[in-house]
N, C-alpha and C positions, 0 to 999 in steps of 0.2 A: 386421075385424077390427083390422087393423095399424093402422087410425087410430083405432078405440077405444083401445087400447094407446097410440097415441101421445100422445093428448089425454089421458089418463091421467096419464101421467109428467111433460106440462108440468102439469098441475093440482097438483102433489106436490111438481114442481119449484119451480112459484111459489109453495104452499104453505109449504116449507121453506123459503125464502128470507126472505121474508115473517115466516115464526118467527123465524129467527136475526136478522133484522133488530129484532123486536120488543122481543127477550134485550139486543140491544145496547143498545136507547133504555133498558131499564127498569136496565141495570144502569150505563149510567151516570147515568143521574137518579140511583138509588142512590147512586154514590160522589158525586157533587155536595152529596148530602142529608148525609151520612156528613162530607163538610168543611165543611158550614155546621153540622152540629152541635157539630163541635167545635172550631170556631173562637169559639163564644156564651162570651162571657164575660162572669159579672156583674162590675162594677168601680165604683171610684169615678167619680161626672161629670169630664169633663176629665184623665182621669189624663195626666200626662204622662209615666210612662213607655213608653206606648204613641203618645207623640207625636211628628211626624217633625223631629227637629233640626234635620235638614238640608232646609230646603224648594227644589224642584225648581228653581222661580223667584229667584234671591238677585237678580238686579237689582229685578225685582216685590218683594223683601219688605227689601230693605237698610233704607227707611226706616221701618219699624214695629217694636218695642220685640219683643226673640226671644222666642220661651216658655220657653227654655232660656238657664241663665246657667250656663257655666262656671267650677268651684271655689266655687260657692254652694251650701250644704247642702240647703239647701228650694228648690223653683222657685214659680214667682212665684204658680200655681193654692192654693199649700199642701204638696202632696206630697216626700214626700219624693224628695231628685236619686238613683237609684241607681245613677251614673255615677263619685257624688264619689270614689271611693276611687283610682278609674284619671285623674280627672283631677287630681289634687293631687299623685299620683306620675308622672304622665308627660306633664302639663304639654302641649305644641303636640305632643310626638312618642306621642298616643294614637294617631295614624290610621294608624301604621305596625305597631301589635298588630290585626291584624285577624284572622278567628276561620278565615278561609281562608289566610293566611298561612302560610311556611315555619317550623316549629317550633325547626328546627337554627337559621335568621335569628334568631328571635327571643329563641331563650336567648341567643344570642351579645348581641342588643342588650341582656336585662336583665341579666346580667352587666355589661356598660359602664356600666348605670345605677347600679350594686352600686359600683362602683369609682368612681363620681362621689358618690355619697351619704360613702360611708367615707371622711372626708376626714381622719383619722387615720391610715390604711390600715393598723387595724389586723386589719384581715377582719372587722371584724363594726360592724354598723350601730346608734349608739344610741338613743336616744330624742331627746337633743338638736342628732343629725343630721340624723335627720327632720326634725324638725321647721323646721330651718333647710331642708334639700327643699322641703319643701312650700310655707313661705314663697315661697322663688322659684319653685317650680312656678305657683304661685299670679298672682305677678308676668308670667309670663307670659302667663298668659291677659288679666291687665291690659291688658298692652301691645298682644295681639290685637284685644282690643277697640277700642283709640283708631286703631289703624290703620284698622278697620271703619269706626267712626265720621266718618273722614276722608271717607271716600267719601260714605257716606250724608250727610253734612251738607253736602257738595258739592253732591248730589242736590238737594236742598232749599233752597238757598239760590242762585239762578239769578241773583240778578242781582250774587252776590259781594259784597257786601258785609259780609259775616261777620256776621249775625245773621237769623235764620227767622222770621218771624210767624206765630202760629197759622192765619192765613188762607192764608198761602203754604203751610203743611202740610198744610192739609186740602186745597187744589186737587192736591197731592201725593200725596197717600193715597187719594185719591178716583179721579183716574186710574191708580194702581196696581190699584183694584177694577176698573176697566175703564170709568170713566164719561168722556166727550170731556174731556182737561183745559182746553181753550180754555171750552166752554159750559159749564164749573162756574168757572172765575175771571170769568167774564164776569158770572153770576149772583151770586157772591159778591161782585166789585165795584159790581154795581147793587142789591146787598142782596135780593135776588130767592131766594125759597123755591126749595131745593132738594131736589128729589123723592128721598127714596133709602128705601131697602127698612128695615123694624123693627130687622134685625140689625148692618144698616150705621150705623144712627145709637144703636144701644146702642153701639158699638164707636168711634163716633166720640164721646158724649158721655164715656166713661171715657178716652179720649186726650185728649179735654180737660180732665179735672181732671185727671191727670199729666205736660201741659203747663204748668199753670198750679205746679202743687205743683217742675215743677223751674225755674221760673223764680224767681231766686234775688235777694233785697230788694238796692236797691227795685226793688220790680216795674213793670217795664215792658211784659209782655206780648210781650218778646222774648226767643229762646233764643239765647244766644252757640254756639260750639262745642264748649266743654267743658259749660254747660250743656245741650245739648241729646245729650251723651255722657251725663248722668247721669238724660236722659230715655228713654234706649233703656239703660242700666242703670246701674240703682238702686242697686246696688254701689259703685259709683263716688264714692257722695256719701252721707253721714252721712245728709241728710236726706232724701231717696230712698232709702235704706235703711228710715227710720223710717216712711216714707209705705209702703212696701213691707210692714213687716208690719203695720199699720195694717188694710191690706187682706186680709190672709192673717186676722188676729184677728177681723176684721168677719165674714167668711165663714163660719170654724168655729164661733164664738161664740154658745151657742144661747139664753144667759141674759139674755147684752146688758150684762154686767158688765166688759166690757174683758178679761177673764184667760183664761184658759181652761183645762179639768178636762181628766183621761183620756179621761173617756168623751165630753167631746167632738172629742178632738184626735183618735180612731178613731172616731168614728162613723161609719158608714158610710151613704149616700145611698141615698132610698127605691129601693123594688125587689126583687125577689124573685131568688133564687141557685136557677137552671137545673137546674143539676147538678153532680156532684161535682166534676169540675174547676174549673168557676167556685166553688165552695165553696171549694175548697183554697187558690186564689187569693188569696179574702178571707180566708182565715186566715192566711195570710201576711202579707197588708200591714196585717192589726190588729197582730200579732205584733209584726212589724218598729216599727210606728210607737207600741208600748207600749215599745218598749225603747229607742228614742229618746226617747221623753218621760222615764220615768222616770230613764235612765242619764245622758243628756246636758242635754237642755233645762233641765229642772227642776232646774237649779244647788243651788239651798238645800233641794230635796227635802220640800218642803212641799205637796208633790202641787198643785200651782196653776204653771201658768207667764204670768210678767207678761209684760208688751211689752218691758222691757228685755229680760224675759234671751231671749226669743225674738228680739229685737234682737243680743244680744250673739252670739247663737247662732248667726248670719246670717253674721255681719262676715268676709268671706274673708281681712281684713286682720287681724284677733284674733290675734295672739302665744300669749295661752293658750289661744285653742281648737284653732291649729297645732297646739301639743305634745300637748294631750290626745289627735288626733288621729294623734299621731304614737304614741302609746302605746298605742292603741286595736290602730292596725295591725299593730302589733310583737307585740301579745297574740294576734292569730288568728293569726300561726306561729311561735310561740317553742316550739319544742316542749323546747328543753332547760331550758325558765326561768330563764333568767340575763338576761333582762330586755333583750337584743340579739337583733339580726337577724343570720344567719349566710346567707353564700350557698347553703348547699344550704335552706337553710328559705327563703328567697323564693323559691328554682326550684322548690319544691315547691307553695306555693301562688300561683304565679305568675296563674293563673285571678282570685285575688282582687287583686293588684297592678295587673294589665294588663288583666284582661280576655279573656285568653288561654292553654289549657292547654297547657302542654309536656307533649309525650309522653319517656320515659325523660330526666326532668328532672335525673338524677344523671349521664348518661352523662358523662363525660372533664369531669368539673366541675375537677378541680381543675388537668388538663392547658390548659385553658383560661382559666382564670384566671390 
């Protein structure tokens, strides 16, 4: 009898333990499924907003044109730069305003910035003062690109002769992709065929086209340090900026007339929206692009955007654009409608200017100021 009870007890214990394991496994599986479902987002292909703007290995990526250009309104794939306002307001101080940083420290830093923008010290920021500040911050991004370019150019100019051939760059590029540098260099030297995958070949062809566009006349197929800067950062050259605009228009222009209609500018790629969250994201994306097209890019409001209009819009050193941007930034926070920006207003709308929301923004404002 005792033996039978003992066996029954063991069986029930094992059954309960196994049932608990199954329940835990089901719960874990369900949790993973829910997380995956929530992360499903229908979005335009190559969405720059979701791209990693800081590659994990800078050494491997320093010779590649960056996906993101600081202080430029549009990404290289034609998407709007979601961080543009913060970039032209904070300049190189962007990293100091992180989401997890201490709010009081951020508030003090924002007050310091306000005092710098307020040149005439009347405790308000005018559009002209903001314009000057935007141009200054944009120049900071330019200088940072120049400093980084010196290191990048040194990496692709091993013989230090002051210029780089396409073949020299191609060797370094393929080496950064995991190919054996010596073997690639030898094959190129002997005009042997390079066996690369289709995706790498497409990237190489795109880079080659861009390389020759950056080669200023008289074309010699060599890039010096200044030309290499334009190759990596097209915003530094009128010619390369125009090339970038042409590439964007080519990708968006559906009827091939070299211009963009609103429908072309806001069109979504092929695909289905799989849930309401994804639909909301697409709706926001379309709404933002529509507003930018109608109110900013289409400067003569004829419902058509030409390459000239898009080039003017994307030129980071265009002072007229900087003034318009200054007016737009002030309008967002100008609660008293005096066309200026007061300290209380900029602190209240800190998330727009810095990407970081301040709690109790008005606490001790006047004392700290």
